[in-house]
N, C-alpha and C positions, 0 to 999 in steps of 0.2 A: 646228467642226473637231475640238474635243476629244471631242465625243460620238462622231463617226465613228471616231476613233482608238481610243477606249475600247471601242467595239463590235467593231471589228476584232480588238483584242487579246483580248477575251473569246471570240470565235469561234475564234481560233487556239489559245487555251488549252484549250478543250474539244473540239477536233476529234479528238485521239487517243482520248478517252473514247467519243465517238460511234462511231468506227470499231471500237473494241474491242467495244462493245455489239452492233453489227451482226454481227460475225463470231462472237462467242461464242454468241449465241442460235441461229444457223442451223447451226452446225457443232460442236455439243458432242460431244466424244469422251471416252469413259472408257477409260483404258489398262489397267485391271485390275478384276476383279470379286472379290467375296468367294469364299472357298473353296467349290468345288463348283458355281459358277455360271459361265456363259459370256456373252460379249457378243452380243446379237442386234441386227443392223443394222436389221431391219425395224421393231422396236419401240423401238429406240434405248435399250435398257436391259439390265441383267443378268438372265438367266433361268436356271432350272434345266434342264439338258438332259434330254430324254426318250430313253430307249432307249439 
């Protein structure tokens, strides 16, 4: 019984970390880019605008 309780406690303790890891890798968003660059959603990075 103690083993099951300890395992359940570990799962509950690490559940928020797993949820954060899932969300952060799939939906990484940059709010600002360096001067002169703009955010490009296709490449998911800051690029230098052309034209």
